[in-house]
FIZA-249912 format. One record per residue: residue in one letter; x, y, z negated of N, C-alpha, C in turn. Coordinates in steps of 0.001 Angstrom, whole numbers, plus 500000, padded with zeros to 6 digits. Each point is the difference from the previous one (the first is absolute). Layout:
% residues N
AXYZXYZXYZ/...
END
This chain:
% residues 498
M500777498792499889499344501179500133501003501280500017/P500472500148501061500977501043500132499224501504500080/E500667501120500057499385501245500295499812499985501399/A499046500931500591499656499768501189500707501050501055/P500601499765501037500368500773500860499017500788500768/G500406501299500204499004500825500785500728500963501039/R499105500830500618500370500721501072501234501116499380/A499749500386498726501291500811499543500738498981498867/G500077498739500135500749499108499201499351499404499084/R500734499373498777499680499578498874499275501021498851/P498800499584499442499593501202499402500796500133498670/K499809501407499583500812500477498985499362499249498543/G501092499894498910499342499503498736499808498798499695/F500291498810500962499842498782499439500970499476498944/R499364499391499074501012499646498926499566498573499685/S500759499179499783499992498516499547499654500103498310/A499151499082499714499478500213498640501039500156498729/E501018499192500108500824499952499056500751501460499697/L500046500821500967500384501441499537498911500764499285/D498879499684499954499086500697499394498966499455499139/W500520498506499840499086499117498608501071500001499172/P500238500497498893501176499848499198499992498417499105/E498891499736500229499845498562499401499555499065500714/L500439499968501453499316499156500957500235498525499418/E501043499692499387500114498392499869499331499310499006/R499012501097499381499004499243499481498705499720500607/I500038500269501294498931499633500839500184498818500771/P499189498984500113500154498731500626500277500117501353/H500754498681500559500026500092501738499890498632500070/P499916499638501370499792498472500462501286499514499490/P499999498578500042501304499234499692500568499692501250/Y501277499767500097500657499465501043500367501038501163/R500589501287499224500535501057501026501017499473500729/V500138500493501265500966499676500872501132501149500147/P501267499696499782500805501082500284499854500950501256/L499954501579499934499853500628501203498567500250500135/L499365498882500275498595499978500737498777500154498878/G500373499383498532499125500250499114498770499089499976/D498912500408499533498814499165499818499270499690501166/V500597498949500922499789500022501160499346498445500332/L500415499044498970499702498605500323498111499971500074/G499751499251500860498337499833500100499389501118500550/V500529501213500474499328501141500400499949499579501544/S498626500904500239499510499609501424500054501532500354/R500474500351501402500321501396500432498555500498500504/S499071499062500154498707500427500397499103500111498750/T500276499558499066498989500333498628500779500577498832/P500648501045500057500889500540499096499022500201498615/L498843500406500356499035500392499033499565498872498896/Q499317499085501190499825498511499083501113499451499335/D501231500049500468501138499486499180500170500588498898/S499678501564499935500261500848498685498917499342499131/M498633499768500480499162499730498886500217498680499681/R500408498929500733500440498928499091501158500006499030/H501003501033500137500906500318499190499331500564498749/A498804500809500182499394500799499022499471499028499023/R499431499105500395499169499058499316501000499055498944/R501268499940500510500952499186498761500498501187499659/L500438500962500120500935500971499087499247501110499223/G498984500138500170498967500969499370499992501043500442/P499233501200499449499526501128500372500910501049500320/V501437499991499719501070500674500480501174499235500132/F500307499942501381501350499001500466500583500887501039/R501302499411500460500703500596500880500628499072501009/R500120500335501203500823499105500839500983500834500914/R500988499191500219501473500469500612499904499563501624/V500033500948500764500017499545501551500985501068500848/F500921499211500139501314500539500794500776500989499163/G499972499658498971500863500849498817499229501202499568/K498758499997500103499486501249499440498718499233498957/E499906500728499110498902499471498766498664500783500273/F498723499361499859498812500639499802499333499421498924/V499345500939499630499013499564498838498628500350500301/F498973498618499674498749499982500303499215499875498690/V498865500687500045499221500071499022498406499395500345/W499401499394499364498622499528499953499092500025498881/G500718500091498668498892499839498803499145501406500153/G498939499956499316499012500772499936500476501265499171/R500494499760498894500511500888498990501288500921500884/H500605499313500612501172500680500865499586500848500908/A498979499530500855499543500683501161499174501211499517/A499262499793498847499182501138499484501301501378499221/D501225499271499527500743500952499740500353500917501369/L500720499243500873500564500524501444498790500864500346/A498655500030499736499053500974500833499987501341499178/D500840500212499053500233501240499285500714501020500833/E499093500887500647500866500916500994500904500870499293/S499739500393498756500903500734499303501592499490499721/R499994498550500160501418499390500020500360499169501322/F498921499964500644500671499256501331499237500307501084/A500391500040501292499765500563501339500157498781500776/K499329500238501343500119498896501017501332499948500559/H500520498962500170501339499673500756499808499381501271/V500486500624500732500127499882501815501352498800499934/G499669498826500207501117499039500224499520498727500519/L501020499289500199499666498579500560499500500189501293/G498499499341500357499399499752501036499459501730500538/V499654500726498961499405501262500475501250500835500660/A501043500056499303501078501019500658500224499384501225/N500004498508500451500339499259501203499169500747501257/L498528500292499453499097500848500941500289501443500350/R500865500519499251500432501487500275500309500411501413/P500676499044500739500303500348501345498701500194500903/V499130499309499538498498500473501045499211500670498994/A500077500275498539498907500784499664500581501243499421/G501309499965499542500784501259499732499373500451498563/D499603501357499872499514500734498937498591499837500093/G499384498940500537498269499528499879499803500094498594/L498598499864499420499467499977498690500584498763499619/F500278498835500522500431498892499369501161500072499859/T500885500239500649501364499758500106500875501253499661/A499502500849499579500714501222499696500557499932498705/Y501285500581499497500867500099499013499167500988499073/N500029499696498780499299501047498792500553501416500598/H501168500217500188500535501182500281499627500906500979/E499335499220501219499898500427501146498600500861500013/P500009501405500483498902500814499788498680499709500935/N500409499044501095498909499917500792498783499078499359/W500256499484498810499656498715499496498506500855499511/Q500487501076498913498916500891499570499246500759500811/L500615500551501032499122500931501227499126499038500854/A500260498754500132499094499245501004499169499489498938/H500152499736498682499038499338499177498789501334499821/D500557501116499766499051501107499480499065500168501355/V500459500233501273499516500310500935498928498713500636/L500313498792499599499196498814500476499099499238499017/A500075500505498666499269499467499201498550500081500187/P499609501536500545498448500130499992499364499118501034/G501193499473501098499345498958500935499569498670499365/F499799499868498676499817498836499223498969500331499030/S499185501174500123498872500455499055498859499049500505/R499140500082498859498855499419500250499306500655501287/E499876501148500200499412500727501338500694499294501236/A501269499904499749500762499377501263499867498697500455/M499808499317498797499966498431500048498413499744500763/A499041500679499408498513500050500605500218500171501426/G500748500976500393500380500305501461500310498881500855/Y500913499118499247500591498873500545499023498972500366/H498816499806499070499479498725499894499427499564501378/P499104500765500821499559499724501126501047499402500888/M501184500800499796501104499344501147500443498576499505/M500027499684498798500351498550499401498975499116500475/L498644500691500129498949498899500546500434499741501340/D500285501107500771500149499574501482501041499033500230/V501140500070499103501160499032500474499435498734499435/A499278499919498839499457498713499580499103499325500873/R499179500886500682499103499296501244500725498985501086/R501248500489500264500844499367500800500683498866499749/L500209499794498660500387498953499399498621498982499869/T498866500359499491499210499230500027499410499302501463/E500244500988500895499696499543501415500963498889500448/H501097500074499602501206499058500303499657498521499219/W499601500211498786499881498898499014498499499292500525/D499111500859500316498758499362500883500155499147500918/R500952500269500848500487499047500921500624498888499809/A500884500289498967500309498623499613499281499065499365/A499122500691499097499084499209499386498926499267500849/A499741500698501403499079499131500748500538498839500691/A501670500417500089500392498732500691500896499161499208/G499589500044498579500560499055499190501477500056499863/R500613501119500166501452500382499771500259500382498609/A501092499806499530500678500562498922500559501580500139/V500092500796499356500598501327500121501297500041499307/D501008500833500756500893500042499149500144501532498960/V499752499489498696499805501224499009500890500878499804/P501246499987500017501006500588499673500379501060501525/G499652499440501151499940500630501080499107500961500186/D498801499438499859498779500767500091499847501206499217/M500372499567498475500200501245499252500873500872500070/T500975499791500708501342500901500389499183501105501095/K499421499219501110499311501053500980499171500758499454/L499055499563498752499008500762499449500753501271499446/T500982499689498994500314501124499030500894500778501020/L500801499404500985500649501243500983498877501011500704/E499138499384500368498792500801500902499723501037498713/T499440499396499028499585500903498935500624501223499764/I501432499704499585500923501167499786500126500920500790/A500185499410501484500279500744501080498707500668500494/R498930499705499867498800500711500334499715501034498841/T499934499666498814499629501124498767500977500812500118/G501510499648500075501121501004499527500373500814500987/F499911499399501433500714500509501113499189499999501241/G498967499743499945498922500112501047500327499138501407/H500574498885499384500884499224501268499308498551499891/D500030499556501312499443498501500172501030498991500697/F500294499362499386501286498883500682499236498969500665/G498746499949499715499426498983501004500522498510499617/S500012499743498622500693498481499563498937499135500291/F498598500064499805499107499076500247499705499434501432/E500616500774500841499988499741501592501450499652500371/R500631499357498880501419499680500651500092498353499465/T500499499242500643500251498402499589501274500058499465/R500947500712500037501229500003499219500040501598499020/P500575499768499106500329501296499214500421501167500642/H499348500931499555500697501614500647501194499722499623/P500895500675501286501454500332499773500267500773498698/F499041501024499523500465500460498672499965499240499033/V498962499048499858500014498844498817501382499238500158/T500328499609501157501256498945500291501266500832499438/A500048501199500325501082501283499592500021499655498382/M498858500283499553499953500316498534500439498737499276/V499593498935500433500327498732499442501364499675500067/G500945500476501006501079499982500147500711500562498965/T499526501356500113501065500846498989499841499612498622/L498749499335499529499594499566498439501033498792500021/T499894499190500992500795498649499728501635500024500164/Y500296500999500739501428500613499886500243500392498714/A499328501054499355500431500573498761499729499060498937/Q499146498863500208500183498759499005501511499189500335/R500328500157500902501192498824500526501207500807499341/L500095501406500140501119500605499431500276499636498565/N498768500003499105500183499706498848500656498583499432/T500432499220501108500458498745499823501317499637500679/V500604501089500299501331500098500810500860500572499334/P501227499894499674500963501147499613500174501117500719/Y500133501000499472499911501398500854501317500088500965/P501170499496499597501066500198500925499993498933501241/L499068499068499752500030499146501311498613500008500513/A499143500818499615498633500319500832500350500572501279/P501054500977500207500098500103501682500409498717500629/L500827499127499478500250498742500776498840498911500155/L499442500021498760498955498791500015498734500404500485/L499962501012499986498513500565500776500189501088501035/R500983499628500832500151500731501433498668500149500673/G499959498742500414498571499847500987498791500520499439/A499654499765498528498938500458499126499806501480500026/S501371500470499890500217501661499891499570500628501106/R500297499373501098499636500495501271498495500129500569/R499607498755499432498427499937500185499341500962498948/N500533500083498603499337501017499324500186501543500617/A500965500188500565500415501200500599498669500439500777/A499949498947500947498814500139501265498691500106499132/D499650499284498930498733500041499434499651501357499308/I501150500604499379499842501097499423499691501253501206/A500730500001501157499903500561501014498487500162500531/H499482498677499985498548499772500575499061500716499053/L500126499694498783499053500540498945500192501776500057/D501374500531500150500163501275500321498972500625501086/S500691499431501275498844500333500839498933499915500396/T499312498780499326498528499926499937499427501494499160/V500654500177498829499514501028499192500185501433500600/D501291500173500612500350501300500720498660500036501350/A499732498935500609499036500299500913498392500297499430/L499739499461498821499027500473499058499741501542499935/V501095500101499452500243501665499629499781500587500803/R500694500101501227500030500746501223498494500297500560/A499224498604499812498577500042500613499361500954499052/R500066499823498629499208501182499349500320501335499991/R501379500192500022500365501496500574499330500395501322/A500046499092500808499604500635501414498368500118500005/N499267498919499140498789500104500092499175500908499090/G501014500422498941499198500764499020499479499143498626/P499727500648499151499860499667498796498861498607500000/G499850499079498963498961499030500137498838500433499120/D499926499013498890498829500298499297500412500263498554/G501061500547499847500735500057498727500457498783499078/D500714499118501305500447498612499115501160500282499623/L500834499085499623501269499907499570501261500716500600/L499656499926501420501013500444500940499644501366500193/D498833500605500099499862501440499707500610500690498956/R500039499315498686500363500441498964501769500057499917/M500145498984500672501567500234499959500728501166501107/L498908500062501222500623501130500751499541501398499626/E498567500059499508499573501203499722499975500872498773/T500276499135498958499625500462498577501315500543499259/A500032501025499516501108500368498980499669499688498689/H501017499901499295500062499732498528499189500904499370/P498933499650499157499175501104499324500924501205499278/E501192499737499557500454500984499089501374500668500711/T500834499030500861501096500576500544499842500451501473/G498903499694500356499896500180501834500695499292500725/E500856498949499408500932499292500940499276498710500797/R500427499649500963499514499128501050500837498740500142/L499441498902500418500919498774500253500613500217501351/A501349499855499912500912499974501329499712498859500754/P500146500308501560499646498970500823500444498655499586/E501440500200499611500619498381499849499169499121498959/N499579501075498598499293499300498990498548499411500371/V499518501086500862498532499251500701500223498583500540/R500689499970500932500276498774500595500486498802498959/R500727500259498885500143499006498864499029499715499182/Q499121501038499947498696499928499296499052499333500596/V500018500023501462498913499357500764500476498637499898/I501140499699500272500437498396499824499754499325498661/T500416501156498870499552499018498912498555499840499598/F499424500616500449498282499827499732499661499012501019/L500419499868501257499535498702500935500707499122499403/V501119499756499615500404498566499408499379499756498820/A500409500911498898499438499572498553498495499733500026/G499205501129500962498681500202499519499268498829501110/H500680499024500457499246498802500591500816498652499584/E501392500057499825500542498775499519499466499489498824/T499983500719499023499529499426498525498541499706500054/T499050500617500532498829499938499808499521498584500689/S500584499904501247499828498585500924500327499229498853/G500929500159499402500544498624499291499117499635498643/A499387501108499351499187499877499066498759499568500557/L499625500294501254498683499574500261500007498543500358/S501230499318500423500192498712500620500181499310498869/F500731500321498854499784499203498688498729499950499308/A499142500937500030498800499938499650498749499036500490/L500398499989501423499390499087500935500274498517499605/H501292499786499964500343498815499567499390499315498804/H500134500952498885499449499548498654498321499702500010/L499361500982500700498713499977500359499405498606500482/S501055499612501164499678498625500582500241498888499193/R500723500238498962500318498711499126499352499993498859/H499045501134499571499459500032498965498460500384500404/P499355499191500439498223500049500300499316500585499270/E500440499887498760498853500650498839500369501448499956/A501083500412500067500281501292500224499523500567501039/A500289499686501405499400500132501095498543500374499536/A499271499103499842498509499914499832499394501112499041/R500879500217498957499767501183499123500136501366500580/A501186500412500816500224500813500507499073500360501201/R499742498910500758498902500265501210498452500293499273/A499551499551498865498970500247499482499963501583499610/E501155500335499697500298501339499447499796501193501200/V500580499502500799499769501042501307498769499810500658/D499430498919500064498367500022500538498932500825498807/R500419499896499064499054500716498845500573501713500400/V500952500224499863500626501447500102499673500636501197/W500194499262501051499846500678501458498517499945500316/G499217498949499440498877499874500642499787499559501426/D499191500418500666499596499771501356500535501079500951/A500927500850499394500680500946500835501118499398500968/A499749500337501410501055499447501101501217500132499384/E500547501114499320501275500417499511499947500969499028/P500904499779498972500078500614498502500162501474500429/A499678501186499215500532500918500037501137499975498888/Y500488501359500094501246500226499544499981499554498022/D499128500472499793500037499742498286499412498692499676/Q499435499090500810499478498706499625501551499195499895/V501064500175500818500860499262499882501025499903498468/A499866501157499414500215500054498506499210499276499286/R498662499607500282499037499243499124500396498431499911/L500961499446501098500421498822499915501060499560499034/R499517500071498691500970499814498956500639498583499911/Y499390498794500283500486498925500093500909499611501174/V499736500556501256500739500039501222501012500626499302/R500131500985499542501491501094499428500393498745499226/R499617499354499212500769499169499084500497498970500634/V499257499398500918500946499041501010501213500539500322/L500004501193500850501260500670500565500915500495498928/D499555500213498779501055500392499121500488498585499494/E499266498771499738500588498813499778501247499388500951/S499381500118501325500832499878501075501520500756499943/L499638501241499828501489500885499690500707499805498843/R499355499571498918500569499501498852500997498762500265/L499464498914500747500976498658500069500816500366501437/W499811500870500894500902500176500879499923501516500583/P500453500905499107500111501208500296500811500170501247/T499392500668501216500889500192501147501135500595500138/A500184501168499324500906500458499669500849499570498601/P500825499134499885500078498834499086501280500838498815/A500478501056500363500932500353498844499841501666500107/F500473500411498886500767501561500182500901500170498831/A500887500664500422501175500483499229499797501121499212/R500532500272498695499944501114499210501460499980499381/E500046501402499951501693500395499326499710500885498944/A501086500299498878499899500343499055500376501723500074/R499258500788499625500254501526500336500818500315498714/E500523499316499188500842500188498576500419498822499502/D501041500278499089500376498791499458498858499550499039/T499651498536499862498763499733499486500166498267499554/V499054499587499286500023498707499901498545499370500500/L500184499131500797498712499307500339499407499239499260/A498552500237499522499094499124498851500811499963498952/G500850500743499741500698499856498381501043498942500171/E500424499632501323500842498566499808501077500270500851/H500170500549501266501146500014500881500398501457500371/P501210500556499440500334501309500282500191500080501442/M499706500963500661500340500493501354500529501351500137/R500911500300500586500612501347500326499283500690500844/R499884501422500224499340500867500722500336499317501586/G499024499946500904500293499377501210499933498529500181/A500081499264498918500037498459499911498380499746500810/W499907498997500720498835499588500673499470498514499874/T498793499926500072499557498537499926498918499564501026/L499921499058500348498687499579501128499093499264499123/V498582500593500082499102499225499378499362499073500798/L499809498746499912499547498994500630498566499884499859/T499302500810500891498385500127499592499314498602500186/P500291499332500642498985498601499864500083499310499058/M501410500116499039500400499360498767499315500704498878/L499896501446500233499424500902498967498559499571499906/H499295499769501300498741499406500028499778498669499399/R500993499522499683499877498450499520500355499998498497/D500368501007499399500793499929498671498655499489499066/P500282498953499180499104499198499440499801500529498668/E500801501035499510499486500639498754499015501314500490/V499907500153501405498896501109500390498547499153500522/W500600499263500865498945499141500792499265498667499660/G500705499388498839499689498858499525500800498530500567/A499641499011499201500882499032500787499679499298501272/D498651500315500435499687499806501366500030500955501054/A501136500904499635500248501136501041500300499637501756/E500270498789500131500083499357501378498445499844500798/R498917499882498835498934499992500723499288501247500450/F499321499479501115499061501391500510498925500069499418/D499711501201499245498652500072499137499782501695499920/P499080500479501365499647501383499993499610500605498589/D499384499210499270499322500685498681501164500428499217/R501445499745500206501093500762499238499710501219500003/F499358500790501181499732501515500159498486500132499630/E499212499352499586498775500674499256500769501146499016/A498861500983499703500424501199499490500498499606498533/A499388499131499321500288499917498628501633499401499758/A500127499015501234501154499434499874501308500874500532/V499638500900500694500971501184500321500245500817498806/R499127500351499471500091500819498716500713499388498943/S499985498612499911500598499435498786501573499602500279/R500295500407501417501493499604500338500951501305499673/A501098499587499684500957501201500018500326500641500986/P500232501385500143500208500976501165501200499595500848/H499897500387501253501401499603500892500346498583500131/T498762499155500000500423498551500191499690499552501318/F499131500761500647499489499650501802500462501443500630/K501081499447500752500503500988500793500165499935501448/P498873499591500756500407499453501514500265501126500790/F500031501286499604500025501242500734501006500714499557/G501066499620498932501451500588499307499193500693498917/T500806500911499700499834500895498845500366501469500084/G499587500662498857500477501369500141499401500714501073/A500758501343499885499673500848501230500493499563501337/R500879498993500032500107499536501363499230498746500476/A498873500040499043499183498519500497499485500577501233/C499346498827500893499306500249501209499045501145499868/I500270500849501003499203500940500327498439499664500674/G500005498887500605499108499537500859498989498977498990/R500378499746498863499210498997499293498521499968500261/Q499209501034499811498644500247500087499643499565501391/F500729500420500817499784499434501453499876498748500253/A500968499191499496500159498581500416499131499228499217/L499767500293498704498963499449499195498401500154500745/H499869501184500279498566500291500690499802498888501422/E501037500232500756500239499089501266499923498470499860/A500454499753498917500058498441499778498783499582499360/T499651500913499168498778499327499519498534499908500786/L500155501225500972498947500070501110500352498812500984/V501008499754500214500182498944501135499764498715499378/L500413499567498673499658498795499320498053499980500011/G499646500929499497498480499890500026499541499905501255/L500337500615501196499460499675501361500175498483500396/L501282499442499854500313498719500186499256499054499160/L499607500205498863499367499123499109498522500222500582/R499418500970500362498548499961500049499878499209501344/R500763500218500755499931499453501558500612498500500164/Y500553499541499208500901498612500236500071499135498605/A499600498648500351500808499128498945501520499659500647/L500981499925499009501250499619500194500411498834499814/R500401499228501082500533498595499723501407499886500233/P500593499470498789501694499898500463500274498781500701/E501140500064500732500561498950500759500528498832498755/P499425498831500777500439498727498992501419499955499932/G500402499788498548501468499644499944500860501412499842/Y499317501106500160500970501118499863500436500458498570/R501081500219499856500642500300498899500721501238499747/L499557501118499063500666501228500172501539500281500046/R500471500472500991501406500339500346499990501664500044/V500916500448499243500295501286499871501208500552500926/T499559500834501263501186500550500378500704501282499603/E501051499933500183500378501498499422500810500791501027/R499874501118500280500474501104500669499974501235499276/L500570500218498822499815501127499004498678499900499265/T498982499917501106498588499846499514499708498469500084/L499003499582499378499797498448500071498576499870500812/M499876498870500612498826499636500779499787498436499977/P498826499649500127499679498649499821500292499089501271/E500979499223500236500513499367501250499067499032500649/G499736500240501122499261499075500714498554499794499532/L499157500783499552498881500160499433499041499992500976/R499093499017500411498863500164501019498753499300499195/L498988500806499935498825499648499860498915499734500771/H499051499196499758498789499948500903498585500842499819/P499664501125500501499100500959499857498749499211500449/E498977499870499116498733499491500401498896500926499783/R499175500333500922499078501028500193498888499720498634/R499936500711499177498441500019499286498750500547500739/T498954499460499470498713500368500783499380501199499166/A499096500658500827499541501016499538500657501331499770/V501347500232500659500771501105499840499536501142501035/R499567500976499227499687501107500878500940500705500793/E499985499899501448500928500873500859500039501372500025/P501283500575500066499861501459499913499531500444501324/A499419501414500249499567500418501236501215499673501218/S499623500072501327500799499767500763501132501064500474/D499472501375499356500879501038500515501301499954498474/A501013499877500499500955499595498883500351501474499331/R499481500969500834500939501339499563498676500886499052/R498868499223499779498888500951499478500442500323498610/P499240500984499417500468500399498476499374499042499200/V500748499732499053499640498998499131499198500565498634/S499022499648499927499136500633498542500757499992498804/G500020501018499300501050500393498851501201500006500091/A500602499866501255501497499876499899500715501257499730/G499038501198500102500897500983499593500081500374498459/G499506498883499193500594500097498666499288501138499241/
END
């Protein structure tokens, strides 16, 4: 897990844990360390997160790993993660895979270093784009894209074919963020192969993951071909976004979407605007982060619903009750799907699609009263293990149970123990967008289909910095007495204005 090379070289400030954790020797590590290479026995280059989860189960809530001469500290205990959430003592740390994405996303919202001024500028300019009023405006466009998905699944159901769930969820979420945020249509559902933007995006994420498994000095040699492909992928992402921005400038403002805000809105206090290069980085950040994680969340949720028919029946009954005989839900009706939302939250608990976040000490401190850390010391929080801490979630933490998120159960848990969107000031700005979209889509699919799993399928998780169920295919079967929306897909949706 070396530092990431970027367009301007290695990121500044990387420090191995032994320099900043004065009592590092007290923290357990895997047995059988190999000289120079470190804790690499039994490691898979394709599943480093799941390898770390296996070590976590054996070593406890704070442990360390040495990889290519560098020490890394991992944390997953609920008590320790809650301490790291203290914004007065800890801040976001941009490292590991996140820093590896800086060649493509630069100082975008997700990959910016804390000292870079464009993060606060962009956050303040774009935050109104996720207000309740803005969200209500996105709702009809989300429904438009969902119709394209259901038309595709209707054809599969009529032919008795299975559907590629991760592939279709990726198409859905890419079109949703492209339409709502940037007024663009990638035509994903009209394609037999993934859109080249998706192919390039997956390539950059996979390359960033691979950089974590190669010693930095050897990366130019071992990843020569991959590096060339990555440069081509970045160039494709850049050119796609540049064309999108040029078209908006040529055609004039849209309807006040995220791109309009990036191009036209000044900071309310300073009057400063986003520079053109930063606009490109923000658009790429939203297109990638705005669909990759949500598609994974939907895919895992659909997997669990197909494997737990009692939960699917309960969620479907709620959709039928709350939405009634309306052809499509109004904006306010989505938030009333409380059990469907619990299904989504429980899926994010077990497999948060952004599976880790890093925190660094703002000052010399002691983590959870146990482990001294110097200023700048950092650690990686393993979110799937935090979400499995038996002290928080019980001895059955591996079991899928949406009622863990019933209101009383949530109130009884310690804070900062459920973190699928990160924590603190740098948590995901699009959280409510993603949750509304995912809850809406789950409701629509449950209302329309019974979901039958492929016989013999066992969940396998693909890692490309984000997580996705591998090879997940389901057989959608049309339910009877489902009211169809009107034929005009662009008609106003009753109540959608919120």
